[in-house]
Each structure stands twice: as C-alpha cells, then as structure tokens.
N, C-alpha and C positions, 0 to 999 in steps of 0.2 A: 336461694332455694327455688325449687321448681314447683310452680303453682298451676293447678288444673283450672280453677275458677274461683272468683270472689263474687259474692252476691248477697243481697238482702232478702230475707224471708222470715217467716215465723218458725221458731224452733219447733220441730216436730216430735222431739223426744227429750228425755232427761227431766230434771226438776224445773227447767226453764221452758217447758213445752208451752206453746202458745204465745211466747214473747218475741217481739221483733229482734232479730239477731243477724249480724253480719257473719257469713260463712266464708272461711278461708280454707279451700280444699287443696291440699298438696297432691302432687303426682307421685306415683310409685308405691307399690305394696309387695311384700315378699310372701304374703299368704294368698290362697285361692279358695276362699270359702264357697261352698256349693251354692249358697243362696245370695251371693254378693250382688248388690244393686248399684254399685258404682265402679264396675269393671272398666269403664271408660277412663278412670283415673289411674289405671295401672301404668300407663306410659304417656308420653307427650307432655303437655304443659308448657308454661312460659317461665324462663329464668328471670327471677326478680330479687332485688335486695330486700332485706327486712324493712327498710325505710319506704321503699316503693309499695310494698304490701300494706304497710300501715297507712300511707297516704290514701291509697285507694279505698281501704276499709273505712277510714275516718270520714271520707267524703259523703258517706251515707248518713252521717249525723246520729248514729245509734251507738252508744258506748257499751255494747254487749256483743261478744264475738265467740265463735266456735271454730277452733282450729281442728280440722279433720282431714280425712284422706280418702283413698290411699291410707298410708301410715305416716303421720307427720313426724314421728320420731326417727324416721329414716333420713330425714333432711339433715344437713350439717348441724351438729349440735350448737355451735356458736351462733348460727343464724336463727335457730329456733329460740335460743335464749335471748338474742337481741330483739326479736319480734315480741317476745313476752315482756321484755323490759319496756318497749315502746307502748305496749298495751297495759302498762302498770296500773292505771287508774280505771280500767274497764273491768266489767264482769266477764270472765273468760272461762270457757270449758275447753279442755284439750281431750279430744277423742282418740284413744289408742286401743290397739287390739289386745294388749297384755302379753304380746310376744316379744316386745322390746323392753329391756330393763329401764325402769324409771330412775335408777341411780344416775346422778349427774344432771337431772332436770329439776332443780328446785323450783317450786311454784310460790309466788308471792300471795299475800292476802287478796281475796277476791277472785283467785284463779283456782280451778279444780280439775281433777282428772275425771273423765268418764271412760272407764275401762270396759271394752266390749269383750268379755271373756267368752271364748268360743266353746260352745257345747259340741258333743260328739257328732251330731248330724251335719255340722259345718264341714267336717273332714279335717279340721285344723286344731282340735282340742289338745293333741299331743305337742303342739308347738308353743303352748302357753308357758310363760315364765312365772310360775306360781310364787316365786319370791317377791314379786311385785305386790302381792296381797298384803304383805307385812309393811309396805311403805304407804299404804292408804291412810287417809285422815277422815274424821267424821264428815267433812264437807264433800269428800270425794264420792263417786258413784261407780258401782259395778253393774253392767248390763248383761243379761243373759238373753240371747235370741233363741227361742225354743221352737223346735220343729215337731216334737212329739213328746209323749209322756216320758220316754227314756231320757230325753234331754232334760226335762223338768226334774226328774229324780237325780240326775247327775248334778244339776245346779244346786238343788237343796243339800245334797251330800257335801258339795264343795263349800257352801255357805256354812254349814254346821262344823265341818272339819276345821275351817280357818276362822271361825268366830266372826264372820262378816256382818251378822246382824248387829253386833256391838261395835264394829269397826267403822262402817261406812253406810251409805244409802244403797238400797238394792232396787234394781229395775228389771222388769221382765217384759219381753216383747214376743209375740207370736211371729213365726216366719210368715210374711205376707203371702196370702193366697194358699197356704198349706195348713195352718192350724187355726181353727176357729177361736177368736179371742175369748169367747164365752167359756170355752173349755179350760183355757188357761186360767181365767178368773176363778172357775170352780175349784181348780187344784190349789190355788193360792188361798182361797177361803177355807177349804177343807183342812189345810195344814196350818192355818192361822199364821201364815208367813208375813212378816213385816216387810212388805215389798210393794213397790208401785207398779201397777200394770200400765203399759203404754202401747199405743196402737198406731204410731207413725202418722201423726196428724197431717203432715204435708202430703202423704199419699192419699188420704181421705179427701183432702181439699182439691188437689190438682192431678191426681192419678199417679200410678206407680212408675211411669216412664218419663215424666217431664223433668228436665234438668233445670238448674237455676232457681229451684224453689225449696 
C-alpha cells in the first residue's frame, strides 16, 4: 500500500477527539473536494507492506489508530484487510469518503467506520454511494462537513431519509474559515438534532496548515 505519512497526534475529530492516536494516511484520492485540507496526499507516498505500516505505528506505543487518506479504500483490498488484521486488538477508526463501497471490508470488534459524507458545497455530493449507509452499525459514524445552511439542510434531509439517527453516530463540522461554528451549533440546537458538533481540535491547537499533527 502507498502511505503518505504515519504520525502520532491527538485525534481532532470523531468520538475519539482529544485522545492520542496514531494516524496512518494513505496516498491517493479520486475526489477533489473544494475545501480539501490534505491535497498533498493525492499523489506520492511510500510503498509499504501492511507489516511495515504496523511496525511503524506500533513503535509509538499507543494502541489507537486512524486509517485515513486520501481515500484508504482505494488501496489494494487484501492489504487493507491485512493491516486491519494486524491492528485487531487496537481501537481503530477508518475514515472514508462514502464514495467507495464498504462491501468486502468487514470490520472486527473495536474497529469503526467514520464516513465523511460529502455535502453539496464540496462539489462531490453526487459521487456518494448511498448504499453504504445501509451497511453502517451503531458504533460507526457519519460526518457532514458543512459550508453553509444549504449544506446543513441537505445533511438533515439525508439523515431523516435514511434513518441515520437510529443507525449510527452523527458528526457535524463547519468548513474551517468559512462557517462560524456558533452558527452551526445554533442550527443543531434549533432542530434538536442528535449530533455531535466538532471543530477540528488539531487546527485549533497547531493551525490549519501544519502537517503531522
């Protein structure tokens, strides 16, 4: 598999926000979201075996990992599954865009999906494979990165249409530097939406442009 970077940081998003986490960022993505903050992972990277990835991640001494990208599910399926097997006793979140089918990627106990379902302002909402929503479990999470109120309304409609409030955990993030988090909070409270507001802790701590955090 092709890996852009492996590093230890505090998880900035999801239900693990604030916890020490080893990030394994794969290289390559077939989407081009307007607000993407990891475009450097579109290409390049180092070719590594799952065992090499695991050894480098395990050297940090933290048994919590986030497999992210890019789009990690674009890597060879057998290599992704081999890495997840090696991380079998860890707490693992797998961040995916929702544009690649989850079929064929069974997760073991302690592992969960964090699906970044793209809202219209990303320019990629039409690329989503909505059949993935039926494959989610109560431990899994769906994240909506919201750029404006139209995005928010689209997200709420998607949640209600697919019964996501009963199916999985819900996360909402404002597009950094575009939408005031307080406005997004007001909409969530107004609609009594059972969702977690997150504000990308890593960017607040170290700034929006620093890598490896």
